[in-house]
C-alpha positions in Angstrom: 0.0 0.0 0.0 1.2 3.4 -1.0 1.0 6.5 1.2 0.6 10.0 -0.1 2.3 12.6 2.1 1.0 16.1 2.1 3.2 18.8 3.9 1.4 21.9 4.7 3.1 25.1 6.0 2.0 28.3 8.0 -1.8 27.6 8.1 -4.7 27.2 10.3 -7.2 24.5 11.3 -10.7 25.4 11.9 -13.0 22.9 13.8 -16.3 22.6 15.4 -15.8 21.9 19.1 -18.9 21.1 21.1 -17.0 20.8 24.4 -15.8 24.4 24.0 -17.9 27.3 25.3 -17.6 29.0 22.0 -18.3 25.8 20.0 -15.3 26.6 17.7 -11.7 25.8 17.8 -8.9 27.4 15.7 -5.3 26.1 15.7 -2.3 27.5 13.9 0.6 25.5 12.7 4.0 26.0 11.1 4.1 22.5 9.5 1.4 20.0 9.3 1.8 16.5 7.8 -1.0 14.4 6.4 -0.6 10.8 5.5 -3.1 9.5 3.0 -3.3 5.8 2.2 -3.8 5.2 -1.5 -4.2 2.3 -3.8 -1.3 0.6 -5.5 -2.2 2.2 -8.8 -3.8 5.6 -8.8 -7.0 5.6 -10.6 -7.1 7.4 -13.9 -10.2 9.0 -15.2 -10.4 8.9 -19.1 -12.1 11.9 -20.7 -14.6 10.5 -23.2 -16.1 13.8 -24.4 -14.3 15.6 -27.1 -15.3 18.8 -28.7 -16.0 19.2 -32.5 -12.5 20.8 -32.9 -10.9 17.6 -31.4 -12.6 14.9 -33.5 -11.6 14.0 -37.1 -13.6 14.8 -40.2 -15.2 11.3 -40.5 -16.5 11.7 -36.9 -17.8 15.1 -37.8 -19.7 13.7 -40.8 -21.2 10.9 -38.6 -22.3 13.4 -36.1 -23.7 15.6 -38.8 -25.6 12.7 -40.3 -27.0 11.6 -36.9 -28.2 15.2 -36.2 -29.8 15.4 -39.6 -31.7 12.1 -38.9 -32.7 13.4 -35.5 -34.0 16.7 -36.9 -36.0 14.8 -39.5 -37.7 12.4 -37.0 -38.4 15.4 -34.7 -40.0 17.3 -37.7 -42.2 14.3 -38.5 -43.2 13.9 -34.9 -44.1 17.7 -34.7 -46.2 17.3 -37.9 -48.1 14.4 -36.4 -48.7 16.3 -33.1 -50.0 19.4 -35.0 -52.3 17.2 -37.0 -53.6 15.5 -33.9 -54.1 19.0 -32.2 -55.9 20.2 -35.2 -58.2 17.1 -35.1 -59.2 17.8 -31.5 -59.9 21.4 -32.3 -62.2 20.3 -35.0 -64.1 18.1 -32.5 -64.5 21.1 -30.2 -65.7 23.4 -33.0 -68.1 20.8 -34.3 -69.5 20.3 -30.9 -70.0 24.1 -30.4 -71.9 24.2 -33.7 -74.1 21.4 -32.8 -75.2 23.0 -29.5 -76.0 26.2 -31.4 -78.3 24.3 -33.8 -81.8 24.3 -32.4 -82.9 21.5 -34.7 -80.2 19.1 -33.6 -81.6 16.6 -31.2 -78.4 14.7 -30.1 -76.6 16.2 -27.1 -73.2 17.6 -27.4 -70.0 16.7 -25.4 -70.3 16.8 -21.6 -68.1 19.3 -19.6 -65.7 16.7 -18.4 -65.0 15.5 -22.0 -64.5 19.0 -23.2 -62.0 19.8 -20.3 -60.0 16.7 -21.2 -59.8 17.6 -24.9 -58.8 21.2 -24.0 -56.1 19.9 -21.6 -54.9 17.5 -24.3 -54.7 20.4 -26.8 -52.6 22.5 -24.3 -50.3 19.5 -23.8 -49.9 19.1 -27.5 -49.2 22.8 -27.9 -46.4 22.5 -25.3 -44.9 19.5 -27.0 -45.0 21.3 -30.4 -43.2 24.3 -29.0 -40.6 22.1 -27.4 -40.0 20.3 -30.6 -39.6 23.5 -32.6 -37.1 24.6 -30.0 -35.3 21.3 -30.4 -35.2 21.6 -34.1 -33.8 25.0 -33.8 -31.0 23.8 -31.5 -30.2 20.9 -33.7 -30.0 23.2 -36.8 -27.6 25.5 -34.9 -25.5 22.5 -33.9 -25.4 21.3 -37.5 -24.3 24.7 -38.6 -21.4 24.6 -36.2 -20.4 21.2 -37.3 -20.4 22.4 -40.9 -18.0 25.2 -40.0 -15.7 22.7 -38.4 -15.8 20.5 -41.5 -14.9 23.4 -43.8 -12.2 24.6 -41.4 -10.5 21.2 -41.8 -9.9 22.2 -45.5 -9.7 26.0 -45.5 -7.1 26.5 -42.8 -4.4 24.1 -44.4 -5.2 25.5 -47.9 -4.7 29.1 -46.4 -1.1 28.2 -45.7 -0.6 27.3 -49.4 -2.3 30.4 -50.6 0.0 32.5 -48.6 2.7 31.4 -51.0 1.0 33.6 -53.6 1.5 36.5 -51.3 5.0 35.5 -50.2 6.4 35.3 -53.7 5.8 38.8 -54.8 6.6 40.1 -51.3 9.9 38.3 -51.6 10.7 40.2 -54.8 9.9 43.5 -53.0 12.2 42.7 -50.2 15.0 41.8 -52.6 14.5 45.2 -54.3 14.8 47.0 -51.1 11.1 47.4 -49.9 11.2 45.4 -46.7 9.0 47.8 -44.7 6.3 47.8 -47.3 6.4 44.1 -47.8 6.1 43.5 -44.1 3.3 45.9 -43.8 1.4 44.2 -46.7 1.9 40.8 -45.3 0.8 41.9 -41.8 -2.3 43.5 -43.4 -3.2 40.2 -45.1 -2.7 38.2 -42.0 -4.9 40.5 -39.9 -7.7 40.7 -42.5 -7.6 36.8 -43.0 -7.8 36.3 -39.2 -10.6 38.8 -38.7 -12.7 37.3 -41.6 -12.0 33.8 -40.3 -13.1 34.5 -36.7 -15.9 36.8 -37.7 -17.2 34.4 -40.4 -17.2 31.6 -37.8 -19.2 33.6 -35.4 -21.8 34.6 -38.1 -22.1 31.0 -39.3 -22.6 29.7 -35.7 -25.5 32.2 -35.4 -26.8 31.1 -38.8 -26.5 34.6 -40.3 -24.0 33.5 -43.1 -23.8 30.1 -44.8 -21.0 28.1 -43.2 -19.2 27.4 -46.5 -19.2 31.1 -47.4 -18.0 32.1 -43.9 -15.0 29.6 -44.1 -14.1 29.7 -47.8 -14.5 33.5 -48.0 -11.2 34.3 -46.3 -9.3 32.0 -48.6 -11.0 33.4 -51.6 -9.9 36.9 -50.6 -6.3 35.6 -50.2 -6.4 34.0 -53.5 -7.7 37.2 -55.3 -5.1 39.4 -53.4 -2.3 37.0 -54.1 -3.0 36.9 -57.7 -3.2 40.7 -57.9 0.2 40.8 -56.5 1.8 37.9 -58.3 1.0 38.8 -61.9 2.3 42.4 -61.7 5.5 41.1 -60.0 6.0 38.5 -62.6 5.4 40.9 -65.4 7.7 43.6 -63.9 10.4 41.0 -63.3 10.2 39.7 -66.9 10.3 43.3 -68.2 13.4 44.1 -66.2 15.2 41.0 -67.6 14.1 41.9 -71.1 15.5 45.3 -70.9 18.8 44.0 -69.4 19.3 41.9 -72.4 
């Protein structure tokens, strides 16, 4: 058996003391040693939950598929509940029309039956509202998963697209424009980061489509990179032609 030794320094011990008049006891210590008996092997708790960012793309697709199935089932259930509620309302309306008709001999529904039907309608309304809220929550979670799926592709691709910016900036540095090249590269990095984080937040709130929020920053880098690349290539080729 192993013993875990805890050494505490310069502290106080507070205890409830029934024998004391005050019913409370405080002791100060310079050093206090506590011996705790432990098992031979310390138990390790394994964390089962992993966030969307920690799981791979196949697991994300499986999770998305399950959520889509759950949303479909909840939607069908909601439709059936709404149909049942509408049928009960028709029963109440039909009974009210019968009681207003003087020529109709058959008696209408008794008060107990009417009360049961109305309570059932209220219960159905509550379940329908809960289902609508569940569908909304599932849709938001699906949007968040879509964002993570697109991020698995867009972030690595962004590193490659920065080459389009790095090549013309490297030419600028070689010709003596270090400050301007650094400023341009820093500007592109900040713009890409702001668009990436902002797009993710907008997509999570379902304001912007997830694919547009995640691919938009990469498209901007591609456009800006090409705008820098072609003039640099043309200028470099022109200088070589003149030197000949």
